[in-house]
C-alpha positions as CSV (number, residue, x, y, z in Angstrom):
1,M,-75.9,-32.8,16.9
2,T,-74.3,-31.1,19.9
3,A,-72.3,-32.9,22.5
4,D,-73.7,-33.1,26.0
5,T,-71.3,-31.3,28.3
6,T,-73.2,-31.7,31.5
7,A,-71.6,-33.8,34.3
8,P,-73.1,-37.1,35.1
9,A,-75.5,-37.1,38.0
10,D,-73.1,-39.0,40.3
11,A,-70.1,-36.7,39.6
12,P,-69.0,-34.6,42.6
13,P,-69.3,-30.8,42.3
14,E,-66.1,-29.2,41.1
15,R,-65.4,-27.5,44.5
16,S,-65.8,-30.8,46.3
17,R,-63.5,-32.5,43.8
18,T,-60.9,-29.8,44.2
19,V,-60.9,-30.0,48.0
20,R,-60.6,-33.8,47.8
21,Q,-57.7,-33.5,45.4
22,F,-56.0,-30.9,47.6
23,V,-56.3,-33.1,50.7
24,R,-54.8,-36.1,48.8
25,Y,-52.1,-33.8,47.3
26,T,-51.2,-32.6,50.8
27,L,-51.0,-36.1,52.2
28,I,-48.9,-37.4,49.3
29,G,-46.7,-34.3,49.6
30,G,-46.1,-35.1,53.3
31,S,-45.0,-38.6,52.3
32,G,-42.6,-37.1,49.7
33,V,-41.1,-34.8,52.3
34,L,-40.5,-37.7,54.7
35,L,-38.9,-39.7,51.9
36,D,-36.8,-36.8,50.8
37,L,-35.6,-36.2,54.4
38,L,-34.8,-39.9,55.0
39,A,-33.0,-40.2,51.7
40,F,-31.0,-37.0,52.5
41,V,-29.9,-38.3,55.9
42,L,-28.9,-41.7,54.5
43,L,-27.0,-40.2,51.5
44,H,-25.3,-37.3,53.4
45,N,-24.9,-38.6,56.9
46,S,-24.5,-42.3,56.3
47,A,-23.0,-42.5,52.8
48,G,-21.0,-39.3,53.1
49,L,-22.2,-37.6,49.9
50,D,-21.8,-33.9,49.6
51,E,-24.9,-32.1,50.9
52,Q,-25.7,-30.5,47.5
53,L,-25.5,-33.8,45.7
54,A,-27.4,-35.6,48.5
55,N,-30.1,-32.9,48.3
56,A,-30.4,-33.1,44.5
57,L,-30.8,-36.9,44.7
58,S,-33.2,-36.9,47.7
59,T,-35.4,-34.1,46.2
60,T,-35.6,-36.0,42.9
61,L,-36.6,-39.1,44.8
62,G,-39.4,-37.2,46.7
63,I,-40.6,-35.5,43.5
64,T,-40.7,-38.8,41.6
65,S,-42.6,-40.6,44.4
66,N,-45.1,-37.7,44.6
67,F,-45.6,-37.7,40.9
68,A,-46.4,-41.4,40.8
69,L,-48.8,-41.2,43.7
70,N,-50.5,-38.0,42.5
71,A,-50.9,-39.4,38.9
72,R,-52.6,-42.5,40.4
73,F,-54.6,-41.2,43.4
74,T,-55.0,-37.4,43.2
75,F,-55.5,-36.5,39.6
76,E,-56.1,-40.0,38.2
77,R,-54.3,-39.4,35.0
78,R,-52.1,-42.0,33.3
79,D,-51.7,-40.6,29.8
80,R,-48.6,-38.7,28.6
81,L,-46.7,-39.7,31.7
82,A,-43.3,-38.5,30.4
83,V,-44.6,-35.0,29.6
84,R,-46.6,-34.9,32.9
85,F,-43.5,-35.9,34.9
86,L,-41.3,-33.2,33.3
87,R,-44.0,-30.6,34.1
88,F,-44.4,-31.9,37.6
89,Y,-40.6,-31.8,38.1
90,A,-40.5,-28.2,36.8
91,V,-43.3,-27.3,39.3
92,G,-41.2,-28.9,42.0
93,L,-38.3,-26.7,41.0
94,T,-40.5,-23.6,41.3
95,G,-41.2,-24.6,44.9
96,I,-37.5,-24.8,45.6
97,A,-37.0,-21.4,43.9
98,L,-39.7,-19.8,45.9
99,T,-38.3,-21.1,49.2
100,N,-34.9,-19.9,48.2
101,L,-36.2,-16.4,47.5
102,L,-37.9,-16.4,50.9
103,F,-34.6,-17.4,52.5
104,L,-32.9,-14.5,50.7
105,L,-35.5,-12.0,51.8
106,F,-36.2,-13.1,55.4
107,T,-33.1,-15.0,56.5
108,D,-30.3,-13.2,54.7
109,A,-31.8,-9.7,54.6
110,L,-33.9,-9.6,57.8
111,G,-32.1,-12.1,60.0
112,T,-35.2,-14.4,60.5
113,D,-34.4,-17.9,61.6
114,A,-34.1,-20.2,58.6
115,N,-36.2,-22.9,60.3
116,L,-39.1,-20.4,60.7
117,V,-38.7,-19.3,57.1
118,K,-38.8,-22.9,55.9
119,A,-41.9,-23.7,58.0
120,G,-43.6,-20.5,56.8
121,S,-42.8,-21.3,53.2
122,L,-44.7,-24.6,53.2
123,P,-48.3,-23.2,52.9
124,P,-47.6,-20.8,50.0
125,V,-45.4,-23.4,48.2
126,L,-48.0,-26.1,48.7
127,A,-50.8,-23.8,47.3
128,L,-48.7,-22.7,44.3
129,Q,-47.6,-26.2,43.4
130,F,-51.1,-27.6,43.7
131,A,-52.5,-24.9,41.4
132,L,-49.7,-25.4,38.9
133,N,-49.9,-29.1,38.9
134,R,-53.7,-29.2,38.7
135,K,-53.8,-26.7,35.8
136,W,-50.6,-27.6,33.9
137,S,-49.1,-31.0,34.9
138,F,-52.3,-33.0,35.1
139,A,-54.7,-30.9,32.9
């Protein structure tokens, strides 16, 4: 007896599902960025924490929030949460690394304004992280 591997008739096509996931991922990512920035301002400007420590804490808060929301609403996976979180966090760190490499190349080496580099890094970082999280963190 062979297993039926066809999708149910009411299942959305894979492309449609991927687009829907990408839109949700982007919206949730935006909420994480806002949470990260707000936490950074509160920790650094109001509480007086060093910017490196404030950034580490605020980024972790944003990544954690994004993980919880993506697990629930984007990828709809609730199993192996500890492993998935560690993978999601590692993917978040790849985004930070990619942005830092772009800063080195464009800001330090070529003199491009850091704000432009940061803004320009968002689309490739978003695409990279979505692909990695979809295929690795929430597979």
